[in-house]
C-alpha atoms as an extended CHARMM CRD file, in Angstrom:
* protein
*
       120  EXT
         1         1  MET       CA            122.0940000000       87.9980000000      112.0070000000  PROA      1               0.0000000000
         2         2  LEU       CA            119.9810000000       86.7470000000      114.8840000000  PROA      2               0.0000000000
         3         3  ARG       CA            116.2360000000       86.5070000000      114.3090000000  PROA      3               0.0000000000
         4         4  ILE       CA            113.5510000000       87.1040000000      116.8870000000  PROA      4               0.0000000000
         5         5  ASN       CA            110.8840000000       84.4320000000      117.1560000000  PROA      5               0.0000000000
         6         6  LEU       CA            107.9990000000       85.6480000000      119.2510000000  PROA      6               0.0000000000
         7         7  ILE       CA            106.4700000000       82.7260000000      121.1130000000  PROA      7               0.0000000000
         8         8  ALA       CA            104.0790000000       84.5920000000      123.3840000000  PROA      8               0.0000000000
         9         9  ALA       CA            103.3710000000       88.1710000000      124.3380000000  PROA      9               0.0000000000
        10        10  HSD       CA            101.0260000000       89.5580000000      126.9380000000  PROA      10              0.0000000000
        11        11  LYS       CA             99.9760000000       92.9100000000      128.3410000000  PROA      11              0.0000000000
        12        12  ILE       CA             98.4410000000       93.2730000000      131.7790000000  PROA      12              0.0000000000
        13        13  GLN       CA             96.3050000000       96.2400000000      132.7350000000  PROA      13              0.0000000000
        14        14  LYS       CA             96.3670000000       97.8880000000      136.1300000000  PROA      14              0.0000000000
        15        15  GLU       CA             94.1020000000       96.5480000000      138.8400000000  PROA      15              0.0000000000
        16        16  ALA       CA             90.4880000000       97.7420000000      138.4530000000  PROA      16              0.0000000000
        17        17  GLU       CA             91.0340000000       98.6750000000      134.7890000000  PROA      17              0.0000000000
        18        18  LYS       CA             89.7960000000       97.0220000000      131.6140000000  PROA      18              0.0000000000
        19        19  PRO       CA             92.3560000000       95.3760000000      129.2900000000  PROA      19              0.0000000000
        20        20  ASP       CA             91.7060000000       98.1200000000      126.7020000000  PROA      20              0.0000000000
        21        21  ASP       CA             92.7910000000      100.7160000000      129.2740000000  PROA      21              0.0000000000
        22        22  CYS       CA             96.3620000000       99.3970000000      129.2180000000  PROA      22              0.0000000000
        23        23  GLN       CA             98.6360000000      102.1810000000      127.9110000000  PROA      23              0.0000000000
        24        24  ASP       CA            101.5660000000       99.8950000000      127.0590000000  PROA      24              0.0000000000
        25        25  ALA       CA            102.7450000000       98.6320000000      123.6820000000  PROA      25              0.0000000000
        26        26  PHE       CA            105.2740000000       96.2350000000      122.2260000000  PROA      26              0.0000000000
        27        27  GLN       CA            106.4230000000       95.3080000000      118.7470000000  PROA      27              0.0000000000
        28        28  THR       CA            108.9250000000       92.9730000000      117.1420000000  PROA      28              0.0000000000
        29        29  SER       CA            110.5690000000       92.6230000000      113.7680000000  PROA      29              0.0000000000
        30        30  ASP       CA            113.1460000000       90.1190000000      112.5120000000  PROA      30              0.0000000000
        31        31  ASP       CA            116.0770000000       91.6130000000      114.4230000000  PROA      31              0.0000000000
        32        32  ARG       CA            114.6320000000       94.0340000000      116.9630000000  PROA      32              0.0000000000
        33        33  PHE       CA            111.9740000000       94.5390000000      119.5660000000  PROA      33              0.0000000000
        34        34  ALA       CA            110.5650000000       97.5050000000      121.3930000000  PROA      34              0.0000000000
        35        35  ILE       CA            108.5550000000       98.0520000000      124.5500000000  PROA      35              0.0000000000
        36        36  ALA       CA            106.8280000000      101.2710000000      125.6010000000  PROA      36              0.0000000000
        37        37  ASP       CA            105.1410000000      101.9050000000      128.9330000000  PROA      37              0.0000000000
        38        38  GLY       CA            102.6440000000      104.7020000000      128.3770000000  PROA      38              0.0000000000
        39        39  VAL       CA            102.0260000000      106.9740000000      131.3570000000  PROA      39              0.0000000000
        40        40  THR       CA             98.3500000000      106.5480000000      132.1850000000  PROA      40              0.0000000000
        41        41  GLU       CA             97.6900000000      110.1500000000      133.1940000000  PROA      41              0.0000000000
        42        42  SER       CA             99.2860000000      111.6900000000      130.1130000000  PROA      42              0.0000000000
        43        43  PHE       CA             97.3390000000      112.6840000000      126.9980000000  PROA      43              0.0000000000
        44        44  TYR       CA             96.6620000000      109.7390000000      124.6270000000  PROA      44              0.0000000000
        45        45  SER       CA             99.7230000000      107.8560000000      125.8530000000  PROA      45              0.0000000000
        46        46  LYS       CA             98.4810000000      104.5440000000      124.4340000000  PROA      46              0.0000000000
        47        47  SER       CA             98.6390000000      105.9610000000      120.9040000000  PROA      47              0.0000000000
        48        48  TRP       CA            102.0670000000      107.4470000000      121.5980000000  PROA      48              0.0000000000
        49        49  ALA       CA            103.4080000000      104.1460000000      122.9600000000  PROA      49              0.0000000000
        50        50  GLU       CA            102.1200000000      102.2830000000      119.8900000000  PROA      50              0.0000000000
        51        51  LEU       CA            103.6510000000      104.8320000000      117.5220000000  PROA      51              0.0000000000
        52        52  LEU       CA            107.0170000000      104.5960000000      119.2960000000  PROA      52              0.0000000000
        53        53  VAL       CA            107.3310000000      100.8120000000      119.1380000000  PROA      53              0.0000000000
        54        54  ASN       CA            106.0580000000      100.5330000000      115.5750000000  PROA      54              0.0000000000
        55        55  HSD       CA            108.3420000000      103.3060000000      114.3240000000  PROA      55              0.0000000000
        56        56  TYR       CA            111.3740000000      101.7700000000      116.0260000000  PROA      56              0.0000000000
        57        57  CYS       CA            110.7720000000       98.3480000000      114.4940000000  PROA      57              0.0000000000
        58        58  GLN       CA            110.3510000000       99.9150000000      111.0420000000  PROA      58              0.0000000000
        59        59  HSD       CA            113.0170000000      102.6470000000      111.3360000000  PROA      59              0.0000000000
        60        60  PRO       CA            115.5990000000      101.6650000000      113.9670000000  PROA      60              0.0000000000
        61        61  ALA       CA            118.2880000000      104.1320000000      112.8740000000  PROA      61              0.0000000000
        62        62  ILE       CA            118.1810000000      106.2120000000      116.0490000000  PROA      62              0.0000000000
        63        63  GLY       CA            121.1260000000      107.5420000000      117.9960000000  PROA      63              0.0000000000
        64        64  LYS       CA            122.2120000000      110.3500000000      120.2550000000  PROA      64              0.0000000000
        65        65  ASP       CA            122.7890000000      112.6380000000      117.2630000000  PROA      65              0.0000000000
        66        66  ASN       CA            119.4940000000      112.1110000000      115.4090000000  PROA      66              0.0000000000
        67        67  TRP       CA            116.8400000000      111.2660000000      117.9910000000  PROA      67              0.0000000000
        68        68  LYS       CA            114.9610000000      114.5480000000      117.5120000000  PROA      68              0.0000000000
        69        69  GLU       CA            114.7090000000      113.9760000000      113.7620000000  PROA      69              0.0000000000
        70        70  TRP       CA            113.7650000000      110.3300000000      114.3670000000  PROA      70              0.0000000000
        71        71  LEU       CA            110.8660000000      111.3980000000      116.6100000000  PROA      71              0.0000000000
        72        72  LEU       CA            109.5190000000      114.1120000000      114.2990000000  PROA      72              0.0000000000
        73        73  PRO       CA            107.3990000000      111.9150000000      111.9690000000  PROA      73              0.0000000000
        74        74  ILE       CA            105.6770000000      110.1470000000      114.8360000000  PROA      74              0.0000000000
        75        75  GLN       CA            105.1690000000      113.3810000000      116.7590000000  PROA      75              0.0000000000
        76        76  ASN       CA            103.3530000000      114.7620000000      113.7200000000  PROA      76              0.0000000000
        77        77  LYS       CA            101.3680000000      111.5520000000      113.3170000000  PROA      77              0.0000000000
        78        78  TRP       CA            100.3550000000      111.6570000000      116.9900000000  PROA      78              0.0000000000
        79        79  LEU       CA             99.2550000000      115.3020000000      116.7050000000  PROA      79              0.0000000000
        80        80  GLU       CA             97.1290000000      114.4650000000      113.6480000000  PROA      80              0.0000000000
        81        81  GLU       CA             95.5810000000      111.4840000000      115.4200000000  PROA      81              0.0000000000
        82        82  VAL       CA             94.7330000000      113.5290000000      118.5230000000  PROA      82              0.0000000000
        83        83  ALA       CA             93.1750000000      116.3040000000      116.4230000000  PROA      83              0.0000000000
        84        84  GLN       CA             91.0050000000      113.7190000000      114.6420000000  PROA      84              0.0000000000
        85        85  ARG       CA             89.9130000000      112.1200000000      117.9210000000  PROA      85              0.0000000000
        86        86  VAL       CA             88.9620000000      115.4850000000      119.4100000000  PROA      86              0.0000000000
        87        87  LYS       CA             87.0240000000      116.3490000000      116.2500000000  PROA      87              0.0000000000
        88        88  LYS       CA             85.1470000000      113.0210000000      116.2780000000  PROA      88              0.0000000000
        89        89  ALA       CA             84.3160000000      113.3380000000      119.9770000000  PROA      89              0.0000000000
        90        90  LYS       CA             82.9250000000      116.8290000000      119.3520000000  PROA      90              0.0000000000
        91        91  GLU       CA             80.8530000000      115.6310000000      116.3780000000  PROA      91              0.0000000000
        92        92  ARG       CA             79.4110000000      112.8290000000      118.5000000000  PROA      92              0.0000000000
        93        93  GLN       CA             78.8650000000      115.2860000000      121.3660000000  PROA      93              0.0000000000
        94        94  LEU       CA             80.7550000000      113.0640000000      123.7770000000  PROA      94              0.0000000000
        95        95  PRO       CA             81.3140000000      114.7690000000      127.1480000000  PROA      95              0.0000000000
        96        96  ILE       CA             85.0720000000      114.1260000000      126.9850000000  PROA      96              0.0000000000
        97        97  TRP       CA             85.5310000000      116.3240000000      123.9140000000  PROA      97              0.0000000000
        98        98  VAL       CA             85.7150000000      119.5740000000      125.9260000000  PROA      98              0.0000000000
        99        99  THR       CA             88.4680000000      118.2380000000      128.1930000000  PROA      99              0.0000000000
       100       100  ASN       CA             90.3690000000      116.7940000000      125.2450000000  PROA      100             0.0000000000
       101       101  TYR       CA             89.9500000000      119.9980000000      123.2480000000  PROA      101             0.0000000000
       102       102  LYS       CA             91.4480000000      122.0070000000      126.1200000000  PROA      102             0.0000000000
       103       103  ARG       CA             94.3240000000      119.5570000000      126.5430000000  PROA      103             0.0000000000
       104       104  HSD       CA             94.9790000000      119.6470000000      122.7970000000  PROA      104             0.0000000000
       105       105  ALA       CA             94.8460000000      123.4610000000      122.7330000000  PROA      105             0.0000000000
       106       106  ARG       CA             97.3570000000      123.5990000000      125.6200000000  PROA      106             0.0000000000
       107       107  SER       CA             99.6320000000      121.2240000000      123.6850000000  PROA      107             0.0000000000
       108       108  ASP       CA             99.4920000000      118.6310000000      126.4530000000  PROA      108             0.0000000000
       109       109  ALA       CA            101.8000000000      115.7440000000      125.6810000000  PROA      109             0.0000000000
       110       110  ALA       CA            101.7790000000      111.9940000000      125.7750000000  PROA      110             0.0000000000
       111       111  VAL       CA            104.4830000000      110.4040000000      127.9040000000  PROA      111             0.0000000000
       112       112  SER       CA            105.9960000000      106.9510000000      127.6590000000  PROA      112             0.0000000000
       113       113  THR       CA            109.0400000000      105.0670000000      128.8320000000  PROA      113             0.0000000000
       114       114  PHE       CA            110.6120000000      103.3600000000      125.8090000000  PROA      114             0.0000000000
       115       115  VAL       CA            113.2540000000      100.7300000000      125.1430000000  PROA      115             0.0000000000
       116       116  GLY       CA            114.2790000000       99.4120000000      121.7470000000  PROA      116             0.0000000000
       117       117  VAL       CA            116.7590000000       96.5820000000      121.2210000000  PROA      117             0.0000000000
       118       118  GLN       CA            118.4250000000       95.4930000000      117.9930000000  PROA      118             0.0000000000
       119       119  LEU       CA            120.2030000000       92.1470000000      117.7350000000  PROA      119             0.0000000000
       120       120  ASP       CA            123.1970000000       91.8210000000      115.4100000000  PROA      120             0.0000000000
């Protein structure tokens, strides 16, 4: 089995954005790596991208026949996380809570391009 040795990894935000605004994620494990490019305008895409790459590196058994089942645990985790963030924003009376509440109520989604690679 080949092993992945990560020497360096970097994320670059878009021009005129702060590094924390970057919606992308990556993760490695001994024999696989994953990269997700979160779509900036989608709803909490940074969280979704992070969930995707982490889940793939921990549970890589994904294929054309089971991808819906593979996604289900992280979809549920994302929904829980979004609900908690909306609740906290409301409690703190942050102006964004109304927008996020409406997006959550409409079941707006996070969007990300994803690639996962396993080395044998």
